[in-house]
C-alpha positions as CSV (number, residue, x, y, z in Angstrom):
1,M,14.9,20.6,-3.0
2,K,15.2,18.6,-6.3
3,T,14.1,20.1,-9.6
4,D,11.4,18.3,-11.6
5,S,14.0,16.9,-14.0
6,E,16.1,15.6,-11.1
7,L,13.2,13.9,-9.4
8,R,12.0,12.4,-12.7
9,R,15.6,11.0,-13.3
10,D,15.8,9.6,-9.8
11,V,12.5,7.8,-10.1
12,L,13.4,6.3,-13.5
13,R,16.7,5.1,-12.1
14,A,15.0,3.5,-9.1
15,L,12.6,1.7,-11.4
16,E,15.4,0.6,-13.8
17,W,17.6,-0.6,-10.9
18,D,15.0,-2.8,-9.2
19,P,15.0,-6.3,-10.7
20,S,11.4,-7.1,-9.6
21,I,9.9,-5.3,-12.6
22,D,10.7,-4.5,-16.3
23,A,10.6,-0.7,-16.4
24,Q,11.1,-0.3,-20.2
25,S,7.4,0.5,-20.9
26,I,7.0,2.8,-17.9
27,G,7.0,6.6,-18.2
28,V,7.6,9.1,-15.4
29,A,6.6,12.8,-15.1
30,A,7.3,15.0,-12.1
31,K,6.0,18.4,-11.1
32,N,6.5,20.1,-7.7
33,G,7.2,16.7,-6.0
34,V,4.2,15.0,-7.5
35,V,5.2,12.0,-9.6
36,T,2.9,10.5,-12.3
37,L,3.6,7.0,-13.6
38,T,2.3,6.1,-17.1
39,G,2.8,3.3,-19.7
40,Y,1.9,-0.3,-19.3
41,V,2.9,-3.5,-17.6
42,P,1.9,-7.2,-18.1
43,S,0.5,-7.7,-14.6
44,Y,-1.2,-5.9,-11.7
45,S,1.7,-7.0,-9.4
46,D,4.1,-5.0,-11.6
47,K,1.9,-1.9,-11.4
48,W,1.9,-2.3,-7.6
49,E,5.7,-2.8,-7.5
50,A,6.3,0.3,-9.6
51,E,4.2,2.4,-7.2
52,R,6.0,1.0,-4.2
53,I,9.5,1.7,-5.7
54,A,8.6,5.3,-6.8
55,K,7.1,6.2,-3.4
56,R,10.4,5.5,-1.7
57,V,12.4,7.9,-3.8
58,A,13.5,11.0,-1.8
59,G,11.6,14.1,-2.9
60,V,8.3,12.4,-3.9
61,T,5.5,14.0,-2.0
62,A,2.5,12.5,-3.9
63,L,2.1,9.9,-6.6
64,A,-0.5,9.2,-9.4
65,N,-0.3,5.7,-10.8
66,D,-1.8,5.8,-14.3
67,I,0.0,2.6,-15.5
68,E,-2.2,0.3,-17.5
69,V,-2.3,-3.5,-17.0
70,K,-2.1,-5.3,-20.4
71,L,-2.4,-9.0,-19.7
72,S,-0.5,-11.4,-21.9
73,S,-3.4,-13.9,-21.5
74,E,-7.0,-13.5,-20.4
75,R,-8.6,-15.6,-17.6
76,T,-12.2,-16.0,-16.7
77,D,-13.6,-14.5,-13.5
78,P,-14.6,-17.9,-12.1
79,D,-11.1,-19.1,-12.6
80,I,-9.6,-16.1,-10.8
81,A,-12.1,-16.4,-8.0
82,E,-11.2,-20.1,-7.5
83,A,-7.5,-19.3,-7.5
84,A,-8.0,-16.5,-5.0
85,R,-10.0,-18.7,-2.6
86,S,-7.3,-21.4,-2.8
87,S,-4.6,-18.9,-2.1
88,L,-6.4,-17.4,0.9
89,K,-7.1,-20.8,2.4
90,S,-3.4,-21.8,2.1
91,D,-2.3,-18.8,4.1
92,S,-2.4,-19.5,7.8
93,R,-2.3,-15.8,8.7
94,V,-5.7,-15.2,7.0
95,P,-9.1,-16.2,8.5
96,A,-10.3,-17.3,5.0
97,D,-13.7,-18.2,6.2
98,R,-14.3,-14.5,7.0
99,V,-13.1,-13.2,3.6
100,R,-15.4,-12.9,0.6
101,V,-14.0,-12.8,-2.9
102,V,-15.8,-10.9,-5.7
103,V,-14.3,-10.8,-9.2
104,E,-15.6,-8.7,-12.0
105,R,-13.7,-8.4,-15.3
106,G,-10.4,-9.4,-13.7
107,W,-10.8,-7.0,-10.7
108,I,-10.8,-8.6,-7.3
109,T,-12.7,-7.1,-4.3
110,L,-12.1,-8.5,-0.9
111,E,-14.9,-8.1,1.6
112,G,-15.5,-9.2,5.2
113,T,-13.8,-8.6,8.6
114,V,-10.5,-9.5,10.2
115,D,-8.9,-8.9,13.6
116,Y,-5.6,-7.3,12.6
117,Y,-4.3,-5.1,9.8
118,Y,-1.6,-7.6,9.0
119,Q,-4.3,-10.1,8.1
120,K,-5.9,-7.6,5.8
121,S,-2.5,-6.9,4.1
122,A,-1.7,-10.6,3.8
123,A,-5.0,-11.3,2.1
124,E,-4.3,-8.6,-0.5
125,S,-0.8,-9.9,-1.0
126,D,-2.2,-13.4,-1.6
127,V,-4.4,-12.4,-4.5
128,R,-2.3,-9.6,-6.0
129,N,0.1,-11.8,-7.9
130,L,-2.5,-14.2,-9.4
131,A,-2.5,-14.6,-13.2
132,G,-5.3,-12.6,-14.9
133,V,-5.8,-10.0,-12.1
134,R,-6.2,-6.5,-13.3
135,G,-6.6,-4.8,-9.9
136,V,-7.5,-5.4,-6.2
137,T,-9.8,-3.5,-4.0
138,N,-9.2,-4.4,-0.3
139,A,-12.5,-3.7,1.5
140,L,-11.8,-5.9,4.5
141,A,-12.7,-4.2,7.7
142,V,-10.5,-4.5,10.8
143,T,-12.7,-4.9,13.9
144,P,-11.2,-3.0,17.0
145,K,-10.9,-5.0,20.3
146,V,-8.8,-2.6,22.4
147,S,-9.3,0.9,23.9
148,P,-8.4,4.1,22.0
149,T,-5.9,5.0,24.7
150,E,-4.1,1.7,24.4
151,I,-4.0,2.0,20.6
152,R,-2.5,5.5,20.8
153,M,0.2,4.4,23.3
154,K,1.1,1.3,21.2
155,I,1.5,3.5,18.1
156,E,3.6,6.1,19.9
157,E,5.9,3.4,21.2
158,A,6.3,1.9,17.7
159,L,7.1,5.3,16.2
160,K,9.8,5.8,18.9
161,R,11.4,2.4,18.1
162,S,11.7,3.2,14.4
163,A,15.2,4.3,13.4
164,Q,13.7,5.9,10.2
165,L,11.4,8.3,12.1
166,D,11.6,11.3,14.4
167,A,8.6,10.5,16.6
168,N,8.6,14.0,18.1
169,R,7.4,15.4,14.7
170,I,4.4,13.1,14.6
171,S,1.1,13.4,16.6
172,V,-1.2,10.4,17.2
173,E,-4.9,10.6,18.0
174,A,-7.2,7.6,18.4
175,Q,-11.0,7.7,18.1
176,G,-12.3,4.2,18.6
177,G,-10.5,2.1,16.0
178,K,-9.7,5.2,13.8
179,V,-6.2,6.7,14.1
180,I,-5.3,10.2,13.0
181,L,-1.7,11.0,12.3
182,S,-0.5,14.6,11.9
183,G,2.8,16.5,11.8
184,N,5.6,16.6,9.2
185,V,8.4,14.3,8.0
186,R,11.3,14.6,5.6
187,S,10.1,12.2,2.9
188,W,7.2,10.2,1.5
189,A,8.9,7.0,2.7
190,E,8.9,8.3,6.3
191,R,5.2,9.2,5.9
192,E,4.5,5.7,4.7
193,E,6.6,4.2,7.5
194,A,4.6,6.1,10.1
195,E,1.3,4.9,8.6
196,M,2.4,1.3,8.5
197,A,3.5,1.6,12.2
198,A,-0.1,2.8,13.0
199,W,-1.7,0.0,11.0
200,A,0.4,-2.6,12.8
201,A,-1.2,-1.8,16.2
202,Q,-4.0,-4.2,17.3
203,G,-7.5,-2.8,17.0
204,V,-6.8,-0.2,14.3
205,S,-9.5,-0.2,11.7
206,Q,-8.8,3.1,9.9
207,V,-5.8,5.4,9.5
208,D,-6.2,9.0,8.5
209,N,-2.7,10.1,7.5
210,R,-2.5,13.9,7.6
211,I,1.3,14.0,7.9
212,S,2.8,16.4,5.4
213,V,6.2,16.0,3.7
214,A,8.5,19.0,4.2
215,I,11.1,19.0,1.4
């Protein structure tokens, strides 16, 4: 098991190594596997990337993202909303006519319904990198169209196909469109991989990830 100082060092190195963000103004603290990110970045996408990078470091069991977004230039909410609508309409994966965009003080909220989780994820990705965005709340609901038994079987098959996961350590339960994952894995990255495998199944509207990280 890593010490707090070793985990802090590894997260800092991961942030500094990744060319997608400038980590000079990001601080890292670690305590008993819980990592806290502080400091500031010029865009919401940088804040999101920093979290993604930190989560994949071995030994991270939980993460608090307290990074502030300090925009280099302000943008009005109507401008952001118009840009968001345009971005969603240009993405063939997203049923843009079923997605509502609400913007308040630079924070985007996506509302409405989609058929698949990948559509929900794609919609968030479309608006995350827009100039002037301070944050995104993805409130899109995924409407289930398959039986709970089929959902569970599809997820179990996906877990078994993943080279990064030991499927025997993960249990899957489906209640309507809600999926409950339990068991234990060796890293936060594996926990996230299992959750993404569950979200990829058709008909999944909610994932309750109760998998613990054994370090």
